[in-house]
C-alpha positions in Angstrom: 1.9 183.1 234.8 1.0 185.9 237.2 4.3 187.8 236.6 3.8 187.6 232.8 0.2 188.8 233.1 1.4 191.7 235.4 3.9 192.7 232.7 1.2 192.6 230.0 -0.9 195.1 231.9 1.9 197.4 233.1 1.0 201.0 232.6 2.1 204.5 233.7 -1.5 205.6 234.3 -1.9 205.8 238.1 -5.5 204.6 238.2 -5.0 201.7 235.8 -1.8 200.7 237.6 -3.6 200.7 241.0 -6.4 198.5 239.6 -4.0 196.1 238.1 -2.0 195.9 241.3 -5.2 195.3 243.3 -6.1 192.4 241.0 -2.6 190.8 241.3 -2.5 191.3 245.1 -5.6 189.3 245.3 -4.3 186.7 242.9 -5.1 183.2 244.1 -7.3 181.9 241.3 -7.1 178.4 240.0 -6.0 179.5 236.5 -7.8 176.4 235.2 -8.0 177.7 231.6 -4.3 178.6 231.6 -3.5 175.1 232.9 -5.6 173.5 230.1 -3.6 175.5 227.5 -0.3 174.2 229.0 -1.6 170.6 229.2 -2.9 170.6 225.6 0.5 172.0 224.4 2.3 169.3 226.3 0.0 166.5 225.0 0.6 167.9 221.5 4.4 167.8 222.1 4.6 171.5 221.2 8.1 172.9 221.7 7.3 176.7 221.6 7.4 177.1 225.4 7.6 180.9 225.4 4.6 181.2 223.0 2.6 178.6 224.9 3.1 180.5 228.2 2.1 183.8 226.6 -1.1 182.2 225.2 -1.9 180.8 228.6 -1.5 184.3 230.1 -3.7 185.8 227.4 -6.4 183.2 227.9 -6.4 183.8 231.7 -6.7 187.6 231.1 -9.6 187.2 228.8 -11.4 185.1 231.4 -10.7 187.7 234.1 -11.9 190.5 231.8 -15.2 188.6 231.3 -15.6 188.2 235.1 -14.9 191.9 235.6 -17.4 192.7 232.9 -20.1 190.7 234.6 -19.3 192.0 238.1 -18.6 195.6 237.4 -19.7 196.8 234.0 -23.1 194.9 233.9 -23.6 195.0 237.6 -24.9 191.5 237.3 -26.0 189.7 240.5 -24.8 186.4 239.0 -22.1 185.4 236.5 -23.0 184.0 233.1 -21.8 180.6 232.6 
């Protein structure tokens, strides 16, 4: 999933590229939400593997964006949850 997510955020802008690379260099998260998407698709016997993987990547990126928002944009001391 990490490689697909890296491709989704690829950019020629140096600052945005550096930020994305920093995130992926630290990548070690559980990816629980992405795993749930994959497991539900398997349980539902869904045969659109490429679309399922893309959906899992998108779900994980939305989650990451919400954490970034809480940590950086809001400057929150704690995360909403």
